C-alpha positions in Angstrom: -19.0 -9.8 -12.2 -19.6 -9.0 -8.6 -17.6 -11.2 -6.2 -19.5 -12.6 -3.1 -18.6 -11.3 0.3 -17.4 -13.8 2.9 -20.2 -15.1 5.0 -20.2 -13.2 8.4 -21.9 -14.5 11.5 -22.8 -11.5 13.7 -21.5 -12.9 17.0 -20.2 -9.8 18.7 -18.1 -10.7 21.8 -20.0 -14.0 22.5 -16.8 -16.0 22.3 -13.6 -15.4 24.2 -10.3 -15.9 22.3 -9.9 -19.4 23.8 -13.5 -20.3 22.9 -13.0 -19.1 19.3 -9.8 -21.1 19.0 -11.7 -24.2 20.3 -14.5 -23.5 17.8 -12.1 -23.4 14.9 -10.4 -26.7 16.1 -13.8 -28.4 16.3 -14.6 -27.2 12.8 -11.2 -27.8 11.3 -12.5 -28.6 7.8 -13.6 -24.9 7.5 -11.6 -21.7 7.6 -12.6 -18.8 9.8 -11.4 -15.3 10.6 -12.8 -13.0 13.2 -13.1 -9.2 13.0 -12.3 -6.7 15.7 -16.0 -6.7 16.8 -15.9 -10.5 17.4 -18.0 -11.4 14.2 -17.0 -14.7 12.7 -16.2 -14.7 9.0 -16.5 -18.0 7.1 -13.8 -18.0 4.4 -14.3 -19.8 1.1 -11.7 -22.3 -0.1 -9.1 -21.0 -2.5 -9.4 -21.9 -6.1 -6.8 -24.3 -7.4 -5.0 -21.7 -9.5 -4.7 -19.3 -6.6 -3.5 -22.2 -4.3 -0.8 -23.1 -6.8 0.3 -19.4 -7.0 0.3 -19.2 -3.2 2.5 -22.3 -2.8 5.0 -21.0 -5.3 5.1 -17.7 -3.4 5.6 -19.4 0.0 8.3 -21.6 -1.4 10.4 -18.5 -2.5 9.7 -16.8 0.9 10.7 -19.9 2.8 13.9 -20.4 0.8 14.9 -16.8 1.6 13.9 -17.3 5.3 16.0 -20.4 5.7 19.1 -18.6 4.4 18.5 -15.3 6.3 17.6 -16.9 9.6 15.7 -13.7 10.7 12.3 -15.2 11.6 9.5 -17.6 10.7 7.3 -18.0 7.6 3.6 -19.0 7.9 1.0 -20.3 5.5 -2.6 -19.3 4.9 -3.9 -21.7 7.6 -2.2 -19.7 10.4 -4.3 -17.4 12.5 -2.9 -14.4 14.3 -4.7 -12.4 17.0 -4.1 -8.8 16.1 -3.8 -6.1 18.8 -7.4 -4.9 17.9 -8.7 -8.4 18.7 -9.3 -9.6 15.2 -8.1 -13.0 14.2 -6.7 -12.9 10.7 -5.0 -15.5 8.4 -2.9 -13.9 5.7 -2.1 -16.0 2.6 1.5 -15.9 3.6 3.3 -14.0 6.4 6.6 -13.5 8.2 7.3 -12.8 11.9 10.8 -11.8 13.2 12.5 -14.2 15.5 12.5 -11.5 18.2 8.7 -11.3 18.2 8.1 -15.1 17.7 10.6 -16.1 20.5 9.0 -13.6 22.9 5.8 -15.7 22.8 5.2 -18.5 25.3 4.8 -22.1 24.0 1.1 -21.9 24.7 0.7 -18.7 22.7 2.6 -20.3 19.8 0.2 -23.2 19.8 -3.0 -21.0 19.5 -3.7 -17.9 17.4 -0.5 -16.1 18.3 -1.2 -12.7 19.8 1.0 -10.7 17.4 0.7 -9.0 14.0 3.1 -10.4 11.4 5.8 -8.0 10.2 5.1 -8.9 6.6 1.9 -10.2 5.0 0.8 -11.2 1.6 -2.8 -11.4 0.4 -3.5 -13.0 -3.0 -6.8 -12.2 -4.6 -8.7 -15.1 -5.9 -12.0 -15.1 -7.9 -14.0 -15.6 -4.7 -12.4 -12.5 -3.0 -14.0 -9.1 -3.1 -11.3 -6.5 -3.6 -12.7 -4.0 -0.9 -12.6 -6.8 1.7 -8.9 -7.4 1.0 -8.0 -3.7 0.9 -9.7 -3.3 4.3 -7.7 -6.3 5.6 -4.4 -4.8 4.4 -5.2 -1.5 6.1 -6.0 -3.4 9.3 -2.7 -5.2 9.2 -0.7 -2.0 8.9 -2.8 -0.3 11.6 -2.0 -3.2 13.9 1.8 -3.2 13.5 2.6 -4.8 10.1 5.5 -3.1 8.5 5.2 -4.3 4.9 2.3 -5.9 3.0 1.7 -6.9 -0.6 -1.8 -7.4 -2.0 -1.4 -9.3 -5.3 -4.5 -8.8 -7.4 -4.1 -11.1 -10.4 -7.7 -10.4 -11.5 -6.9 -6.8 -12.2 -3.2 -7.3 -12.8 -2.1 -5.0 -10.0 0.1 -5.1 -6.9 -0.7 -2.9 -3.9 2.2 -2.2 -1.6 1.5 -1.2 2.0 4.2 0.2 4.3 3.8 1.5 7.8 3.5 5.3 7.8 3.4 5.6 4.0 0.8 5.9 1.3 -0.2 2.8 -0.7 1.8 2.3 -3.9 0.0 0.5 -6.7 1.8 -1.1 -9.7 -0.4 -1.7 -12.8 1.3 -4.9 -13.6 2.2 -8.2 -11.9 5.5 -8.2 -13.9 7.4 -6.0 -11.4 10.2 -6.7 -9.0 9.0 -6.4 -5.5 11.5 -5.8 -2.7 11.4 -7.0 0.9 13.3 -3.8 1.8 14.6 -3.6 5.4 11.9 -6.0 6.6 13.1 -8.9 4.5 16.6 -7.8 3.5 17.7 -9.4 0.2 14.3 -10.8 -0.7 12.8 -9.8 -4.0 10.3 -11.4 -6.3 8.5 -10.9 -9.6 4.9 -12.1 -8.9 4.3 -12.3 -12.7 6.9 -15.0 -13.0 4.9 -17.2 -10.7 1.9 -17.2 -13.0 3.8 -19.0 -15.8 
């Protein structure tokens, strides 16, 4: 079954970063991203099963973060302005304290102008795989050090690391490591489906 692409409004650079932020605030019942050409992408709501999976994942990441005290964890409602100008909202993300604390209070209150150090995208039934693969490449190209694309529909995990080839596991029942980006963090995504 073909998955629908997100709806894209071809806006180009008609809105500044501040205007796009205000547009999102005025339409806060909808979720938007913006690509590097300024086009606005209307995101579909997450299905209930994917939402449950995402919360479980964030709970584990937050618990690790509280103990490690190395940075901040963000949920899927958080927008980041990447260096290429795109505004993206990973399903879960982590930013080191060094990067987060370097931002002004005003920058922290908008779509922070940074790329997370770690991102997770979880594929739901409404997500086209190519769109998510392209987003993962974009994160890495903009400074993300580690990213996990969890594709529960095809039972695969794609691991992205800066400067390395993508590693694909053909099972969700695998222990993923946060490596040096999230030292001491590991998780078996298959265990969260139960």
